[in-house]
ROVOTOR-559541 format. One record per residue (C-alpha): residue in three letters; x, z, y. Coordinates in steps of 0.05 Angstrom, whole numbers, plus 5000, padded with zeros to 4 digits. Last residue first. Layout:
ALAXZY/...
% end
This chain:
UNK437846685750/UNK436045945753/UNK441045385741/UNK438444675732/UNK443644145746/UNK443443785680/UNK436344005665/UNK433043575719/UNK437542985706/UNK436043015631/UNK428443055644/UNK428542485695/UNK432742065647/UNK427642185591/UNK421941995637/UNK425641355657/UNK426941185584/UNK419641325567/UNK417240865623/UNK421840305599/UNK419240405529/UNK412140405554/UNK413039735588/UNK416139425526/UNK410439715484/UNK405239445532/UNK408338745528/UNK408338805453/UNK401038995453/UNK399238375494/UNK403137925447/UNK399638235388/UNK392838145420/UNK394137395431/UNK396537335359/UNK390137665336/UNK385837155374/UNK389636565344/UNK389036835273/UNK381636945283/UNK380936225308/UNK384635955247/UNK380236345201/UNK374036055236/UNK376935345229/UNK378135455155/UNK371035695146/UNK368335085183/UNK371634625132/UNK376734085147/UNK382834485128/UNK380334575056/UNK380935305037/UNK385735654988/UNK391835655034/UNK387435915090/UNK385936545050/UNK393336715044/UNK394236605118/UNK388537065133/UNK391437635090/UNK398237575124/UNK394837585192/UNK391438245173/UNK398138575154/UNK401138355219/UNK395238595258/UNK396139285225/UNK403539305244/UNK401939125316/UNK396739675316/UNK402040185291/UNK406739965346/UNK401240085397/UNK400140805371/UNK407540955367/UNK408840725438/UNK403041165461/UNK405941765424/UNK412841645454/UNK409441635522/UNK406242305507/UNK412842605483/UNK416442395547/UNK410742675589/UNK410943325549/UNK418443375561/UNK417343315635/UNK411743825633/UNK415944305590/UNK421744245638/UNK416944425694/UNK414545025654/UNK421745235639/UNK423145245714/UNK416945665724/UNK419046145669/UNK425946215701/UNK422946365768/UNK418146845736/UNK423747265705/UNK423947305628/UNK421447975599/UNK414147715606/UNK414847165554/UNK409446635568/UNK414246085592/UNK418546265531/UNK412846045485/UNK412245375523/UNK419545225510/UNK418845385436/UNK412544945431/UNK416144365463/UNK421744405412/UNK428644485443/UNK433443895445/UNK433943905522/UNK433544655530/UNK440344825500/UNK439845535472/UNK444846095486/UNK443946785456/UNK447047365495/UNK448848025464/UNK447848745483/UNK449549305434/UNK446650005437/UNK448250645399/UNK443851245388/UNK445651905354/UNK440052405351/UNK441753125335/UNK436653625310/UNK436854365300/UNK433154785249/UNK433155535265/UNK434355985205/UNK440956245233/UNK443255915298/UNK447355285291/UNK452555135344/UNK455054435362/UNK460253915349/UNK459653155350/UNK464952705318/UNK464251955324/UNK466551475270/UNK470350845250/UNK476150745298/UNK476151485317/UNK472351855371/UNK472352595386/UNK467553075421/UNK462752495432/UNK459752295498/UNK453052095527/UNK449252365467/UNK445851885461/UNK448251245495/UNK454351055452/UNK456150335465/UNK457149825409/UNK463449395403/UNK465749735339/UNK460050095303/UNK461450835296/UNK458851225237/UNK457151955250/UNK461552555234/UNK457753195248/UNK461453845264/UNK457354465254/UNK459355145283/UNK455855725249/UNK451456305269/UNK450856875219/UNK445157075172/UNK445656465127/UNK440455905120/UNK443555485175/UNK439054875185/UNK441054165203/UNK437053545223/UNK441052915236/UNK437552305266/UNK440351605267/UNK439051045317/UNK441750335325/UNK439249925384/UNK440349185395/UNK439148915465/UNK438048175475/UNK439847725533/UNK437247015529/UNK441346475562/UNK437545815567/UNK442245225576/UNK440544675625/UNK446144805673/UNK445345565669/UNK438245815657/UNK436646555656/UNK433447055609/UNK431847795606/UNK431548405560/UNK429348145492/UNK428948705441/UNK432648835375/UNK431649385325/UNK435649855281/UNK432950495251/UNK435551065208/UNK430251585213/UNK433952075168/UNK440252475155/UNK438253165128/UNK443153725132/UNK443154385094/UNK447754965111/UNK448955565065/UNK451955135010/UNK458254995051/UNK462454595001/UNK469854754999/UNK476754625029/UNK476154175090/UNK481654045140/UNK481353775211/UNK487853645248/UNK490553825316/UNK496953655353/UNK501454125392/UNK507454075346/UNK507253475298/UNK502453495239/UNK504053035181/UNK497652975139/UNK493853565111/UNK490853715044/UNK485854245026/UNK484654754972/UNK479455284966/UNK477155974989/UNK481756444951/UNK480557144976/UNK484357585026/UNK479057495081/UNK479656735073/UNK485656455037/UNK486355695040/UNK491455354994/UNK494254765032/UNK497154135000/UNK502453725036/UNK504353335098/UNK510353585137/UNK509154095192/UNK513653955251/UNK515054615285/UNK512954915351/UNK508255375312/UNK502155205355/UNK499754675307/UNK492354655319/UNK487954715257/UNK480554545260/UNK477354855199/UNK473054675140/UNK467354855094/UNK464154205077/UNK457253985099/UNK451253955052/UNK445853445035/UNK448752745035/UNK455852935014/UNK461852495031/UNK458351885061/UNK453552325100/UNK459352685134/UNK458453405154/UNK464053885172/UNK462654625175/UNK467055025222/UNK472855515226/UNK477355465286/UNK484655595272/UNK490255695323/UNK497155835294/UNK501256425272/UNK507956295239/UNK511356365171/UNK514655685159/UNK520955545117/UNK519755955055/UNK524055664998/UNK521455444931/UNK527055264882/UNK528954744830/UNK534254704775/UNK538154114746/UNK544554414776/UNK544155134797/UNK541155294865/UNK544755764914/UNK542855744987/UNK547356015042/UNK543755795105/UNK537055435111/UNK536354925166/UNK529554605179/UNK530153945216/UNK525453515257/UNK527052785270/UNK526752345332/UNK533352625357/UNK534453275320/UNK528853765335/UNK530054475311/UNK527654965259/UNK531355565231/UNK529855705159/UNK529256365120/UNK521956445139/UNK519557145124/UNK514857345067/UNK513358065052/UNK507158215094/UNK504557505102/UNK500757435036/UNK496858075048/UNK493158224982/UNK486258514991/UNK485859274990/UNK482759644931/UNK488459404887/UNK493359934910/UNK488260494909/UNK485960324839/UNK493160274815/UNK494060994837/UNK488761214787/UNK484460684752/UNK482959944760/UNK475959624759/UNK476358934727/UNK477158374776/UNK473057984828/UNK476857494872/UNK483657224852/UNK487057354918/UNK484458064924/UNK477758404913/UNK471357994923/UNK466558494953/UNK472058974973/UNK473658625037/UNK467658225060/UNK467857465053/UNK467357115119/UNK460956855151/UNK462656205185/UNK466656275249/UNK463455985311/UNK466355525364/UNK460755325410/UNK457654685436/UNK450154715443/UNK446054285395/UNK438954085415/UNK440753795482/UNK446953465455/UNK453453815473/UNK457653575531/UNK464153225516/UNK471453255533/UNK474552635502/UNK480752655459/UNK484952025464/UNK486751735396/UNK494251785385/UNK497851125381/UNK501450805322/UNK505850205340/UNK505649695285/UNK512149405260/UNK513848705236/UNK517748585172/UNK524448245178/UNK526647655136/UNK533747415124/UNK535446715100/UNK540046675039/UNK547346475041/UNK550446104982/UNK550145405013/UNK554345635072/UNK558945035080/UNK553744505065/UNK557343865043/UNK555943914968/UNK559943654911/UNK561644144855/UNK557344694882/UNK559945404882/UNK555745964853/UNK557646614888/UNK560547124841/UNK558647844859/UNK562448424831/UNK557648994815/UNK558449624857/UNK556249344924/UNK549049194907/UNK545349404968/UNK540449984967/UNK536150165027/UNK534950715077/UNK531150725143/UNK530451425170/UNK523751735154/UNK523052435183/UNK522153145162/UNK529253385152/UNK530953965106/UNK537754275116/UNK541554685063/UNK548055035078/UNK551155155010/UNK552555834980/UNK553155534911/UNK549754884897/UNK551654744825/UNK553854034812/UNK550753534763/UNK545453324814/UNK537953394806/UNK537753994852/UNK530354024869/UNK527354314933/UNK520154534944/UNK519454775016/UNK514355325025/UNK510055375087/UNK505855975108/UNK500855865163/UNK497456455196/UNK490856475232/UNK488656655302/UNK481656485322/UNK479755995376/UNK475056265430/UNK467656095438/UNK465356815441/UNK462656745370/UNK469756545351/UNK472357205376/UNK467257595335/UNK468957185273/UNK476257345282/UNK474758075275/UNK471057965210/UNK476957685172/UNK482757245191/UNK484556595156/UNK491056535118/UNK493155815107/UNK498155775050/UNK502355145050/UNK506054685003/UNK511954255023/UNK515853724988/UNK523053494984/UNK523452784961/UNK527852724899/UNK534852474917/UNK538051794929/UNK545151844954/UNK548551935021/UNK555952115026/UNK560752625057/UNK567752855038/UNK571453355081/UNK578753565073/UNK582854175090/UNK590354155080/UNK595754525041/UNK602654215046/UNK604453495056/UNK600152865059/UNK596752315020/UNK589552374997/UNK586651964940/UNK579151964926/UNK577251814854/UNK570151604838/UNK568651754765/UNK562451434733/UNK557451894700/UNK553151634643/UNK549250984644/UNK553350664589/UNK549750044564/UNK554549574600/UNK560349984573/UNK558149844501/UNK557949104513/UNK564749114546/UNK567549504487/UNK564848974440/UNK568548444480/UNK574948854479/UNK574548944404/UNK573748194395/UNK579748064439/UNK583948584401/UNK582048264334/UNK584247594362/UNK590947884383/UNK591748204313/UNK590747524277/UNK588647664205/UNK581247724222/UNK577648034163/UNK570947754138/UNK566148164096/UNK561448124036/UNK561147364031/UNK556847063975/UNK550946914021/UNK556046584068/UNK557046044016/UNK564345874010/UNK567145164015/UNK574645094000/UNK578744554035/UNK585544474002/UNK589244923952/UNK594345124005/UNK588545374047/UNK583145094093/UNK576645474092/UNK569645174099/UNK564045694108/UNK557345464081/UNK550445644108/UNK544745474060/UNK538145164081/UNK532845124026/UNK530044523989/UNK524044603943/UNK522244403872/UNK515144523847/UNK514944353773/UNK522244533764/UNK520945203798/UNK524345413863/UNK530845203895/UNK534744573911/UNK540444643961/UNK540744404033/UNK547144484073/UNK548644804140/UNK555844784164/UNK561045294185/UNK567945104209/UNK575244984190/UNK576945724187/UNK584045804162/UNK585446114095/UNK585446714050/UNK580446833995/UNK579547523964/UNK579647543887/UNK572847593853/UNK568348203858/UNK561947813864/UNK560948053936/UNK566547613962/UNK572047834010/UNK574347324061/UNK581247394094/UNK581847024159/UNK586646564197/UNK583546284260/UNK582945524270/UNK575545554281/UNK573646254304/UNK567746034348/UNK564545734285/UNK565546404252/UNK561246734307/UNK555846214300/UNK555446334224/UNK555547084233/UNK549847064283/UNK551447034358/UNK548547544408/UNK548447014464/UNK554047314506/UNK558547504448/UNK563946994466/UNK570347094425/UNK576446854465/UNK574347334520/UNK572547134592/UNK565546934572/UNK563947664558/UNK565847884629/UNK561547354663/UNK555547524619/UNK556548264633/UNK556848194708/UNK562948604729/UNK563049364731/UNK569449634761/UNK571550344749/UNK572650724814/UNK578250784865/UNK578151054936/UNK584650954973/UNK589951305015/UNK586151785059/UNK591252075107/UNK593852775121/UNK594553105188/UNK590453735178/UNK583153535178/UNK583352985124/UNK576752635134/UNK572352195090/UNK565751825096/UNK562051495037/UNK555651125057/UNK555450435026/UNK560350524968/UNK556851184950/UNK549950874954/UNK552050314907/UNK555150814859/UNK548651194852/UNK545650744797/UNK551750884753/UNK550851634758/UNK556151984798/UNK562452374785/UNK567152614840/UNK574752624829/UNK579452894882/UNK586552634881/UNK592452974915/UNK598852824951/UNK600553504978/UNK595754084969/UNK588154064974/UNK583054515008/UNK575554485010/UNK569254175039/UNK564253725004/UNK558453425043/UNK552053155014/UNK546852745052/UNK540252645015/UNK535452075006/UNK527952054990/UNK524751925057/UNK523252665067/UNK530652765080/UNK535153275046/UNK541453525080/UNK546353885034/UNK552654245057/UNK558254595020/UNK559654164959/UNK566154374924/UNK572854014929/UNK576354014861/UNK583653814856/UNK586353254813/UNK594053234808/UNK594153124732/UNK589352554738/UNK582552664706/UNK581652454635/UNK577451904604/UNK575951994531/UNK579751574480/UNK574951124442/UNK578050464459/UNK585250564435/UNK583051024378/UNK579150464345/UNK571650514347/UNK570449794370/UNK573549544305/UNK568449924265/UNK563049524299/UNK566248884274/UNK566249154203/UNK559049374208/UNK557148694235/UNK560748374176/UNK556948794127/UNK550348654162/UNK551747904161/UNK553547924087/UNK547348324070/UNK543047824107/UNK546147244069/UNK545047604003/UNK537747704020/UNK537046974037/UNK539746783969/
% end
């Protein structure tokens, strides 16, 4: 029975789906007869992931230009679209297909499909509608008015194990009366009312449109006479344009210059990677690439918004939401400090030994021996700069930097690499050591100074040294005039040992301020770096050492560069001559100790500490004497109190014995005399205790008064 019900539901669903494919709803959208195409002529791509597109062309008379966008782009169009008729015409209107909230749209129809109703729920919505019901047993169709759908229980299963199952029953009203029909027996249901069929078809169309993510037409209407020029501009989301670089390092000649402590000249070659993910071909467009991050966001302007209105609520702006703004952090450049080299490492810029032409061949390194003319061509290393010229002009636009490329053609859904930077720049080769990166070897690297006058966007760098591939690096955004370090390989010719890591603390001095002992300690952190160049050419080594915030660098006196977390020291390594660099930091802190609650032994120990001045030690000695007197009096009080307690215990024993003895006996009299003598001693001890307590209170006050105003430097 359940299988028949499922079949009936599927059959009805197929029937309803067929309604949505009627010619009235399936007709394709067509452009207006007066539509005129305005091609895209300028594209500006930003590194923040948006692009500005401008169309330019001619129209005639009252015209309509249709642009198509993805559904998710419509919000950007509504937010940023700018229009201009250059020759006296006017922009009449911009129209586009509306897209209301689906639930709101579905509830507007007589048949509500919001909750994905089953056949029984759908027929309950159709109460009062005239329908024709076809049965799957081949009997005559039934016509009538839907009274409703109810759930009934029918017996099922074996006689020995009867069960009750739920059965949905459609009740129809016809001339013959009320006729119940099990939905499991229904093959399909036809709506006899054409208006109701139209409503159901419209609801299904709304569902289909909600799933449609294809292009949406935006029609721009211009009013005017004759042929006129128009411009259309807008901002939409685009793939971020990217850059990749080739850093070409010079050969042996540059090494000689570096040995003379002069930066070498290199060449930087930058390629912009641009993707046309639109559905329009870019033909002879002016392309601009902007390296900057203008603020851009998406606001839902495409979908109609319905503000919930309260039935009874006095607040006028109950639908408004509070705005929040994220704080900004100002980024500052770290000041570069001129520094002297450590005694064992002299500062010099030295090129590491370059690969010799012919030993490695061209870009790919060693290759099979060529023959004939090909041998002569491949004998020389490839020159990546010989045939590449930048096709972009660079300029600063406000706070942004822009590369402008003229007359670019990129087909839709295609990408391209465009050369935008081919300039010389200063490069100093060096080896960069950081114990946290590699404990034994430095990295092959370089200090790159942007002397191109252009803003170099972050991206990967392929390093070519002497015509051969040397490794890959990555660089952050590099404005003109600034420097960055890059590393692209492991320098296996230099070995570094980081050892003798020590940290100790020593007492420097002490003073007393109003009874508080201030002890000044110096903490020292020291690290040795021993490096050896096992090649045959001198090298420049840059060591990155950890920096402890708040500590002071004392050896060497200055660092070449300082960041928040490390120091950079640079020096020259001579071949086969180990060199040592010691980095020492100091931190001075003050420990404060209140003297009054201090232990007497601790005070006496500080009176014997030579680092503390004699005046302070003498003052501590007097404080120790006063504290010792207080402690001695406390001891005497304790001794006498203990004797009183002992007498008390003895008196208790005597009284117990007296209870067992006849009062007239000599033994009783002797016990009574002992009790009287002890009572006299207890009274005397208590007088002594009272006197000692007063003495101890005076001594304590003398100590407190002495320390309260005690300040010795």
